[in-house]
SEMAR-265826 format. One record per residue (C-alpha): residue in three letters; chain; x, y, z. Coordinates in steps of 0.5 Angstrom, whole numbers. Layout:
! SEMAR-265826
<site ALA; A; <X; Y; Z>>
...
This chain:
! SEMAR-265826
<site MET; A; <20; 51; 69>>
<site ASN; A; <26; 51; 64>>
<site ASP; A; <22; 45; 60>>
<site VAL; A; <17; 50; 58>>
<site ILE; A; <22; 55; 56>>
<site LEU; A; <25; 50; 52>>
<site ALA; A; <18; 48; 49>>
<site ARG; A; <16; 55; 47>>
<site ALA; A; <23; 57; 44>>
<site LEU; A; <22; 50; 40>>
<site HIS; A; <15; 52; 39>>
<site VAL; A; <16; 59; 36>>
<site LEU; A; <22; 57; 32>>
<site ALA; A; <18; 52; 28>>
<site VAL; A; <12; 57; 27>>
<site VAL; A; <17; 62; 24>>
<site VAL; A; <20; 56; 20>>
<site TRP; A; <13; 54; 18>>
<site ILE; A; <9; 60; 16>>
<site GLY; A; <15; 64; 13>>
<site GLY; A; <16; 58; 8>>
<site VAL; A; <9; 59; 7>>
<site ALA; A; <9; 66; 6>>
<site MET; A; <15; 65; 2>>
<site ALA; A; <12; 60; -3>>
<site THR; A; <6; 64; -4>>
<site SER; A; <9; 71; -5>>
<site ILE; A; <14; 69; -8>>
<site VAL; A; <15; 61; -11>>
<site MET; A; <7; 61; -13>>
<site PRO; A; <7; 68; -18>>
<site ALA; A; <13; 65; -21>>
<site VAL; A; <11; 58; -22>>
<site ARG; A; <4; 61; -25>>
<site ARG; A; <8; 66; -30>>
<site GLY; A; <13; 61; -32>>
<site ASP; A; <18; 64; -29>>
<site LEU; A; <22; 58; -27>>
<site GLY; A; <21; 54; -34>>
<site PRO; A; <16; 52; -39>>
<site ASP; A; <14; 46; -35>>
<site ARG; A; <11; 49; -29>>
<site VAL; A; <8; 42; -26>>
<site LYS; A; <15; 40; -26>>
<site ALA; A; <17; 47; -23>>
<site PHE; A; <12; 46; -17>>
<site SER; A; <13; 39; -16>>
<site ALA; A; <21; 41; -15>>
<site ILE; A; <20; 46; -10>>
<site GLU; A; <14; 42; -6>>
<site SER; A; <17; 36; -6>>
<site ARG; A; <23; 39; -2>>
<site PHE; A; <18; 44; 2>>
<site LYS; A; <13; 39; 4>>
<site TRP; A; <18; 35; 9>>
<site VAL; A; <20; 41; 12>>
<site ALA; A; <13; 44; 13>>
<site ARG; A; <11; 37; 16>>
<site ALA; A; <17; 36; 21>>
<site MET; A; <15; 44; 23>>
<site VAL; A; <8; 42; 24>>
<site VAL; A; <9; 36; 28>>
<site ILE; A; <14; 40; 33>>
<site VAL; A; <9; 46; 33>>
<site GLY; A; <3; 41; 35>>
<site LEU; A; <8; 37; 40>>
<site THR; A; <10; 43; 43>>
<site GLY; A; <3; 46; 44>>
<site LEU; A; <1; 40; 47>>
<site TYR; A; <6; 40; 52>>
<site MET; A; <5; 47; 54>>
<site ALA; A; <-2; 46; 55>>
<site GLU; A; <-1; 40; 59>>
<site ARG; A; <5; 43; 63>>
<site LEU; A; <1; 49; 65>>
<site GLU; A; <-5; 47; 66>>
<site ILE; A; <-8; 52; 61>>
<site TRP; A; <-14; 47; 58>>
<site ASP; A; <-19; 52; 61>>
<site ARG; A; <-18; 57; 56>>
<site PHE; A; <-21; 54; 51>>
<site MET; A; <-27; 55; 55>>
<site SER; A; <-26; 63; 54>>
<site ALA; A; <-28; 67; 48>>
<site GLY; A; <-23; 72; 50>>
<site PHE; A; <-18; 67; 49>>
<site TRP; A; <-20; 66; 41>>
<site TRP; A; <-12; 66; 39>>
<site MET; A; <-12; 59; 42>>
<site HIS; A; <-17; 56; 39>>
<site ALA; A; <-15; 59; 32>>
<site MET; A; <-8; 56; 33>>
<site VAL; A; <-11; 50; 34>>
<site LEU; A; <-15; 50; 28>>
<site VAL; A; <-9; 53; 24>>
<site TRP; A; <-5; 47; 26>>
<site LEU; A; <-11; 42; 24>>
<site LEU; A; <-12; 46; 18>>
<site PHE; A; <-4; 45; 15>>
<site ALA; A; <-4; 38; 18>>
<site PHE; A; <-10; 36; 14>>
<site VAL; A; <-7; 39; 8>>
<site LEU; A; <0; 36; 9>>
<site PHE; A; <-1; 29; 11>>
<site ILE; A; <-8; 27; 9>>
<site ALA; A; <-11; 31; 3>>
<site SER; A; <-4; 33; -1>>
<site PRO; A; <-2; 26; -1>>
<site PHE; A; <-8; 22; -2>>
<site ILE; A; <-13; 27; -5>>
<site LEU; A; <-10; 33; -8>>
<site HIS; A; <-3; 30; -11>>
<site GLY; A; <-6; 26; -17>>
<site ARG; A; <-12; 31; -18>>
<site PHE; A; <-8; 37; -19>>
<site ARG; A; <-3; 34; -23>>
<site ARG; A; <-8; 32; -28>>
<site TRP; A; <-11; 39; -28>>
<site ALA; A; <-5; 43; -28>>
<site THR; A; <-4; 39; -34>>
<site GLU; A; <-10; 39; -38>>
<site ARG; A; <-12; 46; -35>>
<site PRO; A; <-5; 50; -32>>
<site ASP; A; <-7; 57; -32>>
<site VAL; A; <-14; 55; -28>>
<site ALA; A; <-10; 50; -24>>
<site PHE; A; <-4; 55; -21>>
<site SER; A; <-9; 61; -21>>
<site TRP; A; <-13; 57; -16>>
<site LEU; A; <-7; 54; -12>>
<site GLU; A; <-4; 61; -11>>
<site LYS; A; <-11; 63; -9>>
<site ALA; A; <-11; 58; -4>>
<site HIS; A; <-4; 59; -1>>
<site TRP; A; <-6; 66; 0>>
<site VAL; A; <-12; 64; 4>>
<site LEU; A; <-8; 60; 8>>
<site LEU; A; <-3; 65; 9>>
<site VAL; A; <-8; 70; 11>>
<site LEU; A; <-11; 65; 17>>
<site ALA; A; <-4; 64; 19>>
<site LEU; A; <-2; 71; 20>>
<site ILE; A; <-8; 73; 23>>
<site THR; A; <-7; 67; 28>>
<site VAL; A; <0; 69; 30>>
<site PHE; A; <-1; 76; 30>>
<site GLY; A; <-7; 75; 35>>
<site ALA; A; <-3; 69; 39>>
<site VAL; A; <3; 75; 40>>
<site ALA; A; <-2; 80; 42>>
<site GLY; A; <-6; 75; 46>>
<site SER; A; <-1; 72; 50>>
<site HIS; A; <2; 79; 52>>
<site GLY; A; <-5; 82; 55>>
<site TRP; A; <-8; 85; 49>>
């Protein structure tokens, strides 16, 4: 079972880095960028931070996905997805899919160019929307983390 312990430790570590980064970006970076605290060119400030963090977030999302899949298979716990009592497992997969979609598909192929144009034409609206979207994602992630920890300990 050492392999499961290692997988769980890597899983939790990656979640901490990923969701902790989202929390920092949402509660500290996004408001600072929106207000122009990081310079008058908000698009440039956002791009400088986002271009670095996206690689960390992507790597952590991959690790979380692989370790989660490994644990579900190794522990043969697929049947939990048939029970509403394990709602938090469904939530983990849903949040993972949502972030994976945003990080690997929506952001590079859909949002990147559109957001840059929108932020240039209407920066107040664009950055306000972006900050609200981050808050929604963060709240979903935090509810899921809370539910997963509580649920996996029998609550």
